[in-house]
C-alpha positions in Angstrom: 70.9 28.1 -33.1 71.0 25.4 -35.7 68.1 24.7 -37.8 66.9 21.1 -38.6 66.7 20.3 -42.2 63.1 19.3 -43.0 62.7 15.7 -44.2 65.9 14.5 -42.7 65.7 10.8 -41.6 68.1 9.1 -39.3 69.9 6.1 -40.7 71.4 3.2 -38.8 75.0 3.5 -38.0 77.2 1.9 -40.6 80.8 1.3 -39.9 83.1 3.5 -41.7 84.2 2.0 -44.9 81.2 -0.3 -45.2 78.2 -0.1 -47.4 74.7 -1.0 -46.5 74.9 -4.0 -48.7 77.4 -5.7 -46.3 74.6 -6.6 -43.9 73.0 -9.0 -46.4 75.7 -11.8 -46.4 75.3 -12.1 -42.6 71.7 -13.1 -43.0 72.6 -15.5 -45.8 75.3 -17.1 -43.7 72.9 -17.6 -40.8 70.4 -19.3 -43.1 73.2 -21.6 -44.4 73.9 -22.9 -40.9 70.7 -25.0 -40.8 71.9 -27.9 -43.0 74.9 -28.5 -40.8 72.6 -29.1 -37.8 70.5 -31.5 -39.9 73.6 -33.6 -40.8 74.6 -33.8 -37.2 71.1 -35.0 -36.2 71.2 -37.6 -39.1 74.6 -38.9 -37.8 73.1 -39.4 -34.3 70.1 -41.2 -35.7 72.4 -43.5 -37.8 74.5 -44.3 -34.7 71.4 -45.0 -32.7 70.1 -47.3 -35.4 73.4 -49.2 -35.5 73.2 -49.7 -31.7 69.7 -51.0 -32.0 70.7 -53.4 -34.8 73.6 -54.7 -32.7 71.3 -55.2 -29.7 68.8 -57.0 -31.9 71.5 -59.3 -33.2 72.6 -60.1 -29.7 69.1 -60.9 -28.6 68.4 -63.0 -31.7 71.6 -65.0 -31.0 70.6 -65.5 -27.4 67.1 -66.7 -28.5 68.6 -69.1 -31.0 71.0 -70.5 -28.3 68.1 -71.0 -25.9 66.0 -72.6 -28.5 68.9 -75.0 -29.4 69.4 -75.8 -25.7 65.7 -76.5 -25.3 65.7 -78.8 -28.3 68.7 -80.7 -26.9 66.9 -80.9 -23.5 63.7 -82.3 -25.2 65.7 -85.0 -27.1 67.6 -85.9 -23.9 64.4 -86.3 -21.9 62.8 -88.3 -24.7 65.9 -90.6 -24.9 65.9 -91.1 -21.1 62.2 -91.8 -21.1 62.6 -94.5 -23.8 65.6 -96.0 -21.9 63.7 -96.1 -18.7 60.7 -97.7 -20.4 62.9 -100.4 -22.0 64.6 -101.1 -18.7 61.3 -101.5 -16.9 60.0 -103.8 -19.6 63.2 -105.9 -19.6 63.0 -106.2 -15.9 59.4 -107.4 -16.0 60.0 -109.9 -18.8 63.1 -111.2 -17.1 61.0 -112.1 -14.1 58.6 -113.9 -16.4 61.3 -116.1 -18.1 61.0 -119.0 -15.5 57.3 -119.1 -16.2 57.9 -119.2 -19.9 60.4 -122.0 -19.4 57.8 -124.0 -17.4 55.3 -123.5 -20.3 57.9 -124.7 -22.8 58.7 -127.8 -20.8 54.9 -128.5 -20.3 54.5 -128.2 -24.1 57.3 -130.6 -24.8 55.8 -133.2 -22.4 52.3 -132.8 -23.8 51.0 -131.3 -20.6 49.9 -128.0 -22.1 46.2 -128.7 -22.4 42.8 -127.3 -21.4 42.6 -123.9 -19.6 46.3 -124.0 -18.8 47.1 -124.0 -22.5 44.8 -121.0 -23.1 46.4 -119.0 -20.3 49.9 -120.0 -21.4 49.4 -118.9 -25.0 47.9 -115.6 -23.8 50.9 -114.9 -21.7 53.3 -115.8 -24.6 51.3 -113.4 -26.9 51.5 -110.5 -24.4 55.2 -111.1 -23.9 55.7 -111.1 -27.7 53.8 -107.8 -28.0 56.1 -106.3 -25.5 59.0 -107.1 -27.8 60.3 -110.4 -26.3 61.8 -112.7 -28.9 63.1 -116.2 -28.4 66.2 -117.5 -30.1 68.4 -120.5 -30.2 68.2 -123.4 -32.7 69.9 -126.7 -33.1 72.6 -126.7 -35.9 73.4 -123.0 -35.8 77.1 -122.0 -35.2 78.0 -121.3 -31.6 78.3 -117.6 -30.9 79.6 -116.8 -27.4 77.9 -113.4 -27.4 74.4 -115.0 -27.5 75.1 -118.6 -26.5 76.2 -120.1 -23.2 77.7 -123.6 -23.6 76.7 -125.9 -20.7 77.9 -129.2 -22.4 80.8 -129.9 -24.8 81.5 -132.8 -27.1 83.2 -133.8 -30.4 81.4 -134.9 -33.5 82.8 -136.1 -36.8 80.0 -134.5 -38.9 80.6 -130.8 -37.9 83.2 -128.5 -39.4 82.9 -125.8 -36.7 81.7 -125.4 -33.1 78.0 -126.0 -33.4 75.0 -125.9 -31.2 73.7 -129.5 -31.2 71.1 -129.2 -28.4 69.2 -126.2 -26.9 68.9 -126.8 -23.2 67.2 -123.5 -22.5 66.2 -120.9 -25.2 67.5 -117.4 -25.2 65.5 -114.2 -25.1 66.1 -110.7 -26.4 64.3 -107.4 -26.7 65.3 -105.7 -29.9 69.1 -105.9 -30.0 69.4 -106.4 -26.3 70.0 -109.9 -25.0 68.3 -110.5 -21.7 69.3 -114.1 -21.4 71.7 -116.1 -23.6 70.6 -119.5 -25.0 72.0 -122.3 -23.0 73.2 -125.0 -25.3 75.2 -128.1 -25.8 78.0 -127.7 -28.4 80.1 -130.1 -30.5 83.4 -129.4 -32.0 85.0 -131.1 -35.0 86.6 -134.5 -34.1 90.3 -134.0 -33.5 92.2 -135.2 -36.6 89.1 -135.2 -38.7 90.4 -132.3 -40.8 93.8 -134.1 -41.3 92.0 -137.3 -42.4 89.9 -135.3 -44.9 93.0 -133.6 -46.3 94.8 -136.9 -46.7 91.8 -138.4 -48.4 91.7 -135.5 -50.8 95.4 -135.9 -51.6 95.0 -139.7 -52.2 92.1 -139.0 -54.5 94.1 -136.5 -56.5 97.0 -139.0 -56.7 94.7 -141.7 -58.0 93.3 -139.4 -60.7 96.9 -138.6 -61.7 97.8 -142.3 -62.0 94.7 -143.1 -64.0 95.6 -140.4 -66.5 93.0 -138.0 -65.3 89.9 -137.3 -67.3 89.9 -138.6 -70.9 90.5 -136.0 -73.6 87.8 -135.6 -76.3 
């Protein structure tokens, strides 16, 4: 029989050639693995943040594009609204032009009196408030873009094609002509420029023969 030695304590198995202190580095190495996991988690968060920023940038660009399209739509609608309003006003005033012509003829013949005068002046005032403007005066140069020549003649006292009579006034709204002024025009007398040039030459020749202006 073998006798057990009193006070003998069993110790954990230790590989041969190893000391008990070799177990401590394993615990230290397991504790050092934690920072590597945190770095991986941080990288994932950074990637997710980049994706969120990219998505936000795309949504912001979409919003800005929609806002620009809406602003263009509003401007286009406002422009169309103004154009439709101007066309409607022009059509209405065009229909009133014969009435205004009658009022003008009555005024020229002294027939614009009494209640008819008051109504006529009120109508002219309303038309002016709506933007209707009359144009066409005797003596102004003929402009085919705003004048319509109904009569033609020659005159020795004009140097260019000139409106010598307004047969029917023209009307415009802003820069838009709704009816040209119907006029009678006169052109310079054929040969008048030649005669004037000859007279100028003769006058110069006379001055030369007379010795010109006296010297002081």
